[in-house]
DRENPA-3360 file (N, C-alpha, C; in nm, 2 decimals, always signed):
BEGIN
1 = XXXXXXXX = +0.15/-0.54/-1.55/+0.07/-0.57/-1.43/+0.13/-0.69/-1.35 ~ +0.13/-0.69/-1.23/+0.20/-0.80/-1.16/+0.09/-0.86/-1.06 ~ +0.10/-0.98/-1.03/+0.01/-1.05/-0.95/+0.04/-1.05/-0.81 ~ -0.06/-1.04/-0.72/-0.04/-1.05/-0.57/+0.03/-1.18/-0.54 ~ +0.12/-1.20/-0.45/+0.16/-1.10/-0.34/+0.27/-1.00/-0.38 ~ +0.31/-1.00/-0.50/+0.41/-0.92/-0.55/+0.40/-0.76/-0.53 ~ +0.28/-0.72/-0.56/+0.24/-0.57/-0.52/+0.27/-0.54/-0.37 ~ +0.23/-0.63/-0.28/+0.26/-0.60/-0.14/+0.41/-0.61/-0.11;
9 = XXXXXXXX = +0.49/-0.70/-0.16/+0.63/-0.70/-0.15/+0.69/-0.58/-0.19 ~ +0.66/-0.53/-0.32/+0.71/-0.41/-0.36/+0.66/-0.28/-0.29 ~ +0.55/-0.28/-0.24/+0.49/-0.17/-0.17/+0.57/-0.16/-0.03 ~ +0.59/-0.28/+0.03/+0.66/-0.27/+0.15/+0.82/-0.22/+0.13 ~ +0.88/-0.27/+0.03/+1.01/-0.23/+0.01/+1.02/-0.08/-0.03 ~ +0.93/-0.04/-0.11/+0.93/+0.11/-0.15/+0.91/+0.20/-0.03 ~ +0.81/+0.16/+0.06/+0.78/+0.24/+0.18/+0.90/+0.25/+0.27 ~ +0.97/+0.14/+0.28/+1.10/+0.16/+0.36/+1.20/+0.26/+0.31;
17 = XXXXXXXX = +1.20/+0.29/+0.18/+1.28/+0.39/+0.13/+1.23/+0.53/+0.14 ~ +1.10/+0.55/+0.16/+1.02/+0.68/+0.15/+1.05/+0.75/+0.28 ~ +1.03/+0.88/+0.28/+1.02/+0.97/+0.39/+0.88/+0.98/+0.45 ~ +0.87/+1.01/+0.58/+0.74/+1.02/+0.64/+0.66/+1.12/+0.57 ~ +0.53/+1.09/+0.55/+0.44/+1.19/+0.47/+0.44/+1.16/+0.32 ~ +0.54/+1.10/+0.26/+0.53/+1.07/+0.13/+0.42/+0.96/+0.09 ~ +0.37/+0.95/-0.03/+0.27/+0.87/-0.07/+0.32/+0.78/-0.19 ~ +0.27/+0.66/-0.19/+0.29/+0.56/-0.29/+0.16/+0.53/-0.37;
25 = XXXXXXXX = +0.16/+0.52/-0.50/+0.03/+0.47/-0.56/+0.06/+0.33/-0.61 ~ -0.02/+0.24/-0.58/-0.01/+0.10/-0.62/-0.13/+0.07/-0.72 ~ -0.10/+0.02/-0.83/-0.20/-0.02/-0.93/-0.18/-0.16/-0.96 ~ -0.28/-0.24/-0.94/-0.27/-0.39/-0.96/-0.41/-0.45/-1.01 ~ -0.40/-0.56/-1.06/-0.53/-0.62/-1.12/-0.58/-0.74/-1.03 ~ -0.51/-0.77/-0.93/-0.57/-0.88/-0.83/-0.65/-0.81/-0.72 ~ -0.77/-0.85/-0.71/-0.86/-0.78/-0.62/-0.82/-0.81/-0.47 ~ -0.74/-0.90/-0.44/-0.69/-0.93/-0.31/-0.61/-0.81/-0.26;
33 = XXXXXXXX = -0.54/-0.72/-0.35/-0.47/-0.61/-0.29/-0.55/-0.52/-0.22 ~ -0.68/-0.51/-0.24/-0.77/-0.42/-0.17/-0.79/-0.46/-0.02 ~ -0.74/-0.58/+0.01/-0.74/-0.62/+0.15/-0.60/-0.64/+0.20 ~ -0.50/-0.70/+0.13/-0.37/-0.73/+0.18/-0.29/-0.59/+0.21 ~ -0.30/-0.50/+0.11/-0.22/-0.37/+0.13/-0.27/-0.29/+0.24 ~ -0.40/-0.26/+0.25/-0.45/-0.19/+0.36/-0.43/-0.26/+0.50 ~ -0.44/-0.38/+0.50/-0.41/-0.46/+0.63/-0.27/-0.43/+0.67 ~ -0.18/-0.46/+0.59/-0.05/-0.45/+0.61/-0.01/-0.30/+0.66;
41 = XXXXXXXX = -0.07/-0.20/+0.58/-0.05/-0.07/+0.61/-0.10/-0.02/+0.74 ~ -0.22/-0.07/+0.78/-0.27/-0.04/+0.91/-0.18/-0.11/+1.03 ~ -0.14/-0.23/+1.00/-0.05/-0.30/+1.10/+0.07/-0.23/+1.12 ~ +0.13/-0.16/+1.02/+0.26/-0.09/+1.04/+0.24/+0.06/+1.05 ~ +0.12/+0.09/+1.08/+0.10/+0.25/+1.12/+0.09/+0.34/+1.00 ~ +0.08/+0.29/+0.88/+0.07/+0.38/+0.77/-0.09/+0.41/+0.73 ~ -0.10/+0.51/+0.66/-0.24/+0.57/+0.63/-0.28/+0.53/+0.48 ~ -0.40/+0.48/+0.47/-0.46/+0.45/+0.34/-0.53/+0.58/+0.30;
49 = XXXXXXXX = -0.49/+0.65/+0.19/-0.54/+0.76/+0.14/-0.66/+0.74/+0.06 ~ -0.65/+0.64/-0.02/-0.77/+0.61/-0.11/-0.75/+0.46/-0.17 ~ -0.86/+0.41/-0.18/-0.88/+0.27/-0.26/-0.98/+0.29/-0.36 ~ -0.96/+0.26/-0.49/-1.06/+0.29/-0.59/-1.04/+0.18/-0.70 ~ -1.16/+0.14/-0.76/-1.16/+0.06/-0.88/-1.13/+0.16/-1.00 ~ -1.04/+0.11/-1.08/-1.02/+0.19/-1.20/-1.05/+0.10/-1.32 ~ -1.02/+0.15/-1.44/-1.06/+0.07/-1.57/-1.00/-0.07/-1.58 ~ -1.06/-0.15/-1.66/-1.01/-0.28/-1.69/-0.98/-0.37/-1.57;
57 = XXXXXXXX = -1.06/-0.37/-1.47/-1.05/-0.46/-1.34/-0.92/-0.43/-1.28 ~ -0.87/-0.30/-1.27/-0.76/-0.26/-1.20/-0.81/-0.20/-1.07 ~ -0.71/-0.19/-0.97/-0.73/-0.11/-0.85/-0.62/-0.02/-0.82 ~ -0.65/+0.09/-0.77/-0.54/+0.19/-0.73/-0.57/+0.20/-0.58 ~ -0.45/+0.19/-0.51/-0.44/+0.22/-0.36/-0.34/+0.31/-0.34 ~ -0.36/+0.43/-0.26/-0.26/+0.52/-0.22/-0.23/+0.51/-0.08 ~ -0.11/+0.50/-0.04/-0.06/+0.47/+0.10/+0.03/+0.59/+0.13 ~ +0.01/+0.65/+0.25/+0.08/+0.76/+0.30/+0.17/+0.70/+0.42;
65 = XXXXXXXX = +0.31/+0.71/+0.40/+0.40/+0.66/+0.51/+0.39/+0.75/+0.63 ~ +0.37/+0.69/+0.75/+0.37/+0.75/+0.87/+0.49/+0.70/+0.95 ~ +0.50/+0.75/+1.07/+0.62/+0.71/+1.15/+0.59/+0.58/+1.21 ~ +0.63/+0.46/+1.14/+0.60/+0.33/+1.18/+0.68/+0.28/+1.31 ~ +0.78/+0.36/+1.34/+0.86/+0.34/+1.47/+0.78/+0.36/+1.59 ~ +0.69/+0.46/+1.58/+0.60/+0.49/+1.70/+0.52/+0.36/+1.74 ~ +0.48/+0.29/+1.64/+0.40/+0.17/+1.67/+0.46/+0.07/+1.77 ~ +0.60/+0.06/+1.76/+0.67/-0.03/+1.85/+0.71/+0.02/+1.98;
73 = X = +0.68/+0.15/+2.01/+0.73/+0.21/+2.14/+0.65/+0.17/+2.25;
% end
């Protein structure tokens, strides 16, 4: 398990490598990821598929990559 802001850093880096429509699952134990990752995702035009609390104070966020280039046109 890694502490925030590292999950956001790795999420951003991985999304850059992904194809449009692919999804990434992020699991972290820092509750701030429930705010930071969705905000960054919305700001960059990606879709939050789900956010859920899972066992042992962990959180799962699924992000779907969208065409973030459209945001800047």
